[in-house]
C-alpha positions as CSV (number, residue, x, y, z in Angstrom):
1,M,16.7,38.2,-43.4
2,S,17.4,35.6,-40.7
3,I,20.0,32.9,-41.2
4,P,18.5,29.3,-41.0
5,I,19.6,27.5,-37.9
6,T,21.0,24.0,-38.3
7,N,21.0,21.5,-35.4
8,K,23.2,18.4,-35.5
9,D,24.1,15.6,-33.1
10,V,27.5,13.9,-33.2
11,S,28.9,11.0,-31.2
12,I,32.6,10.7,-30.6
13,E,34.2,7.3,-30.8
14,P,36.0,5.5,-29.2
15,V,34.6,6.5,-25.8
16,D,37.5,7.5,-23.5
17,N,36.6,9.7,-20.5
18,K,40.2,11.0,-20.1
19,R,40.4,12.0,-23.7
20,L,36.9,13.6,-23.6
21,A,38.0,15.7,-20.6
22,N,41.0,16.7,-22.6
23,L,38.8,17.6,-25.6
24,C,36.4,19.8,-23.5
25,G,39.1,21.5,-21.4
26,Q,38.8,22.7,-17.8
27,F,35.3,24.0,-17.2
28,N,34.6,23.3,-21.0
29,E,37.1,26.1,-22.0
30,H,37.9,24.5,-25.3
31,L,34.2,24.1,-26.2
32,K,33.6,27.7,-25.3
33,Q,36.5,28.7,-27.5
34,L,34.9,26.8,-30.4
35,E,31.5,28.5,-29.7
36,K,33.0,32.0,-29.7
37,R,35.2,31.5,-32.7
38,L,32.6,29.7,-34.9
39,N,29.4,31.4,-33.6
40,V,27.8,28.1,-32.6
41,D,26.1,26.7,-29.5
42,I,27.6,23.4,-28.2
43,K,26.0,21.1,-25.6
44,N,27.5,17.8,-24.6
45,R,26.8,14.8,-22.4
46,G,29.6,12.3,-22.3
47,N,30.7,11.6,-25.9
48,H,27.4,13.0,-27.4
49,F,27.6,16.6,-28.7
50,N,24.7,18.8,-30.0
51,I,25.8,21.7,-32.2
52,S,23.5,24.5,-33.4
53,G,24.2,27.5,-35.7
54,S,24.4,28.2,-39.4
55,G,25.0,25.2,-41.6
56,A,28.6,26.1,-42.5
57,D,29.6,27.0,-38.9
58,V,28.0,23.7,-37.6
59,S,30.0,21.7,-40.1
60,A,33.2,23.5,-39.2
61,A,32.5,22.9,-35.5
62,I,31.9,19.2,-36.0
63,K,35.2,18.9,-38.0
64,A,37.1,20.8,-35.3
65,I,35.7,18.6,-32.5
66,E,36.6,15.4,-34.5
67,D,40.2,16.8,-35.2
68,M,40.6,17.9,-31.6
69,Y,39.5,14.4,-30.3
70,A,41.9,12.7,-32.7
71,S,44.8,14.9,-31.4
72,T,44.0,13.9,-27.8
73,E,45.3,10.4,-28.5
74,I,48.9,11.8,-28.4
75,D,48.6,15.4,-27.2
76,Q,47.3,17.5,-24.3
77,L,45.1,20.2,-25.7
78,T,45.6,23.8,-24.7
79,P,43.6,26.9,-25.8
80,E,46.6,27.8,-28.1
81,K,46.5,24.3,-29.7
82,V,42.7,24.5,-30.2
83,H,43.2,27.9,-32.0
84,L,45.8,26.3,-34.3
85,L,43.6,23.4,-35.1
86,M,40.7,25.8,-36.0
87,Q,43.0,28.0,-38.0
88,E,44.2,25.0,-39.9
89,N,40.7,24.0,-40.8
90,Q,39.9,27.5,-42.1
91,M,43.1,27.8,-44.3
92,D,43.3,26.9,-48.0
93,V,44.4,23.6,-49.4
94,T,45.4,21.9,-46.2
95,Q,43.9,18.5,-45.7
96,P,45.7,15.7,-43.7
97,A,46.4,13.8,-47.0
98,D,48.5,16.8,-48.2
99,I,50.9,16.6,-45.3
100,D,53.2,13.8,-46.1
101,D,56.5,13.0,-44.4
102,S,58.4,15.1,-47.0
103,V,57.0,18.3,-45.5
104,V,57.0,17.5,-41.9
105,I,60.0,19.1,-40.3
106,R,61.7,17.0,-37.6
107,T,64.1,18.7,-35.2
108,R,65.7,17.5,-31.9
109,K,63.0,18.9,-29.7
110,K,59.9,19.3,-32.0
111,V,58.1,17.9,-35.0
112,I,56.7,20.8,-37.0
113,K,53.9,20.5,-39.5
114,P,53.1,23.4,-42.0
115,R,49.5,24.7,-41.5
116,G,47.6,25.9,-44.6
117,G,48.3,26.0,-48.3
118,N,50.8,28.8,-48.2
119,Q,52.9,27.4,-45.4
120,L,52.9,24.0,-47.2
121,A,54.0,25.6,-50.5
122,Y,56.7,27.6,-48.6
123,V,58.2,24.5,-46.9
124,K,58.1,22.5,-50.1
125,S,59.9,25.2,-52.1
126,I,62.9,25.5,-49.7
127,P,64.7,22.3,-50.7
128,K,63.9,22.8,-54.4
129,N,65.3,26.3,-54.8
130,D,68.6,28.2,-54.0
131,I,66.8,31.3,-52.8
132,V,63.3,31.4,-51.3
133,F,61.3,34.5,-50.3
134,G,58.6,34.3,-47.7
135,I,56.6,37.6,-47.7
136,G,53.6,38.5,-45.6
137,P,52.2,39.8,-42.3
138,A,53.4,39.0,-38.8
139,G,52.3,35.7,-37.3
140,T,52.3,33.6,-40.5
141,G,55.2,31.5,-39.5
142,K,57.7,32.7,-42.1
143,T,60.7,33.0,-39.9
144,Y,59.8,30.1,-37.6
145,L,59.5,27.6,-40.5
146,A,62.7,28.9,-42.1
147,V,64.6,28.3,-38.8
148,A,63.0,24.8,-38.5
149,C,64.1,23.9,-42.1
150,A,67.6,25.2,-41.3
151,V,67.9,23.1,-38.1
152,E,66.6,20.0,-39.9
153,A,69.1,20.6,-42.8
154,L,72.0,21.0,-40.2
155,E,71.0,17.9,-38.3
156,S,70.7,15.8,-41.4
157,E,74.1,17.1,-42.6
158,K,72.8,18.7,-45.7
159,V,74.6,21.9,-44.7
160,A,77.6,22.5,-42.5
161,R,76.3,25.6,-40.7
162,I,73.4,28.0,-40.1
163,I,73.7,31.7,-40.6
164,L,70.9,33.9,-39.3
165,T,71.0,37.6,-40.0
166,R,68.7,40.7,-40.1
167,P,69.2,44.5,-40.6
168,A,69.7,46.4,-37.3
169,V,66.8,48.8,-38.0
170,E,63.7,48.7,-35.9
171,A,60.7,51.1,-35.5
172,G,62.8,54.2,-36.3
173,E,65.2,53.7,-33.4
174,R,69.0,54.1,-33.8
175,L,71.5,51.6,-32.3
176,G,73.7,54.4,-31.0
177,F,71.1,55.3,-28.4
178,L,70.9,51.8,-26.9
179,P,73.1,50.9,-23.9
180,G,76.0,48.5,-24.0
181,D,78.6,47.4,-26.5
182,L,77.8,46.4,-30.2
183,S,76.8,42.8,-29.2
184,E,74.5,44.0,-26.5
185,K,73.0,46.7,-28.8
186,I,72.3,44.1,-31.5
187,N,71.1,41.1,-29.5
188,P,67.5,42.4,-28.8
189,Y,67.0,42.6,-32.6
190,L,68.1,39.0,-33.0
191,R,66.0,37.6,-30.1
192,P,63.2,36.0,-32.2
193,L,65.9,34.0,-34.0
194,Y,67.4,32.8,-30.7
195,D,64.0,31.9,-29.3
196,A,63.2,29.7,-32.3
197,L,66.5,27.9,-32.1
198,Y,66.2,27.3,-28.3
199,E,62.7,25.8,-28.9
200,M,64.0,23.4,-31.5
201,L,67.4,22.4,-30.2
202,G,67.5,23.4,-26.5
203,V,69.5,26.3,-25.0
204,E,72.6,24.3,-24.1
205,R,73.0,22.8,-27.6
206,V,72.4,26.1,-29.3
207,E,75.1,27.8,-27.1
208,K,77.6,25.1,-27.9
209,L,76.9,25.3,-31.7
210,I,77.3,29.1,-31.5
211,E,80.5,28.7,-29.6
212,K,81.8,26.4,-32.4
213,K,80.5,28.8,-35.0
214,I,78.3,26.2,-36.5
215,I,75.4,28.6,-35.9
216,E,76.2,32.2,-36.5
217,I,73.8,35.0,-35.6
218,A,74.9,38.4,-36.8
219,P,73.6,41.8,-38.2
220,L,73.4,42.1,-42.0
221,A,76.4,44.5,-42.1
222,F,78.7,41.6,-41.0
223,M,77.9,39.7,-44.3
224,R,79.8,42.1,-46.5
225,G,82.8,40.7,-48.4
226,R,82.0,37.1,-47.5
227,T,81.2,34.0,-49.6
228,L,78.8,31.7,-47.8
229,S,79.1,28.1,-48.9
230,D,77.5,24.9,-47.5
231,A,75.3,27.0,-45.3
232,F,71.6,27.6,-44.7
233,I,71.3,31.3,-44.6
234,I,68.2,33.2,-43.3
235,L,67.7,37.0,-43.7
236,D,64.9,38.1,-41.4
237,E,63.0,41.4,-41.5
238,A,64.2,42.0,-45.1
239,Q,61.7,44.8,-45.6
240,N,64.2,47.0,-43.6
241,T,67.1,46.4,-46.1
242,T,68.0,49.0,-48.6
243,P,68.3,48.0,-52.3
244,E,72.2,48.0,-51.9
245,Q,72.1,45.9,-48.7
246,I,69.8,43.1,-50.1
247,K,71.8,43.0,-53.4
248,M,75.0,42.6,-51.3
249,F,73.4,39.8,-49.2
250,L,72.0,37.9,-52.2
251,T,75.4,37.9,-54.0
252,R,77.1,36.3,-50.9
253,I,75.6,32.8,-51.7
254,G,78.1,30.1,-52.5
255,Y,77.9,26.4,-53.6
256,G,75.8,24.1,-51.5
257,S,73.9,26.9,-49.8
258,T,70.2,27.7,-49.4
259,V,69.0,31.2,-48.7
260,V,65.6,32.1,-47.2
261,V,64.5,35.7,-47.1
262,T,61.5,36.7,-44.9
263,G,59.8,40.1,-44.5
264,D,56.6,42.1,-44.3
265,I,56.4,45.0,-46.7
266,T,53.6,46.6,-44.7
267,Q,56.1,47.2,-41.8
268,I,59.0,49.1,-43.3
269,D,61.0,51.0,-40.7
270,L,63.6,52.6,-43.0
271,P,64.1,56.3,-42.5
272,G,62.6,59.0,-44.7
273,H,61.9,58.0,-48.3
274,T,64.4,55.1,-48.5
275,E,63.2,52.4,-50.8
276,S,62.9,48.9,-49.3
277,G,65.2,46.4,-50.9
278,L,62.6,43.6,-50.5
279,K,60.0,45.6,-52.4
280,Q,62.5,46.1,-55.2
281,V,63.6,42.5,-55.5
282,M,59.9,41.5,-55.8
283,K,59.9,43.4,-59.1
284,I,63.4,42.3,-60.3
285,L,63.8,38.6,-59.4
286,T,60.4,37.1,-60.0
287,N,61.2,35.2,-63.2
288,I,64.6,33.7,-62.4
289,P,64.8,29.9,-62.1
290,S,65.7,28.5,-58.6
291,I,64.3,31.6,-56.9
292,S,60.9,31.1,-55.3
293,F,58.4,33.6,-53.8
294,T,55.6,32.7,-51.3
295,Q,53.1,35.4,-50.5
296,F,51.3,35.0,-47.1
297,K,48.0,36.6,-46.3
298,A,46.0,37.6,-43.2
299,S,44.2,34.2,-43.4
300,D,47.6,32.5,-42.8
301,V,48.2,34.1,-39.4
302,V,48.6,31.3,-36.8
303,R,49.1,33.5,-33.7
304,H,46.3,34.7,-31.4
305,P,43.0,35.3,-33.3
306,I,43.2,39.0,-32.6
307,V,46.4,39.2,-34.7
308,Q,44.6,38.0,-37.8
309,K,41.8,40.6,-37.2
310,I,44.4,43.4,-36.8
311,V,46.2,42.4,-40.0
312,S,42.9,42.1,-41.9
313,A,41.8,45.6,-40.7
314,Y,45.1,47.1,-41.8
315,E,44.8,45.4,-45.2
316,T,41.2,46.8,-45.6
317,Y,42.4,50.3,-44.6
318,S,45.3,50.1,-47.1
319,E,42.9,49.1,-50.0
320,K,40.7,52.1,-49.2
């Protein structure tokens, strides 16, 4: 049975040749990206666009073109930004009216807007709870948004310091086999946290804050025996904690602190039959006030489109 083809014309206003060139991209690369992603055919002449394809795909393409053109007023489009705009349009619950100033994260270098219903719920839950869990596949923005919220809290003086930690376990490798001293062995595991901080604050400021111990980045084992007050604390890659480790970490929280725990229970690298601490707390802590859980899905992935397809394929395989 063939799918009925819809053909629609749309004119973009106001007419601005510079913005239209930004919208279409070099050699129409942005329009070609829309065609491939949405399975439509797009022809344009000036500010007039003709889109053909299935009804739903044509509607999605028109909305994407309108959103992209609106963004050209203040932004230079790139293939990555086009992907994010299309991804946002396909996510649940996210309409421009939902994104008010209370959930837009402002840092020294960037303004960050949650994309999709789950990211929105995640960002909203952080200031309302003492402990927040963000659980789901790679590429859904769990760690990035948590670091953004931490930086915003520090800059608005809601907390006195940021503590970022993760277990030093990765893909079955052992630290002892890595070259260098302890710091050099651990730094590669913490690199995603450094990268997010550099993007939001700049390298020089991050290094100064680390030197003053206002930002602390350390392996999980270094948290033992401490009480962490007036801090924004992030535990990343929590699926690689043991039940004992995550209990130790969660009981470090002091007054005035917020804890965000992120992880992906489909990528557990613990040796043998060791139980994941993150999987255990999902059963134990679900009904405690001031503890929030946000579950991300493959549809929330905001990285390259192939990442979403890979995650979906693995989810389908697991279900079988």
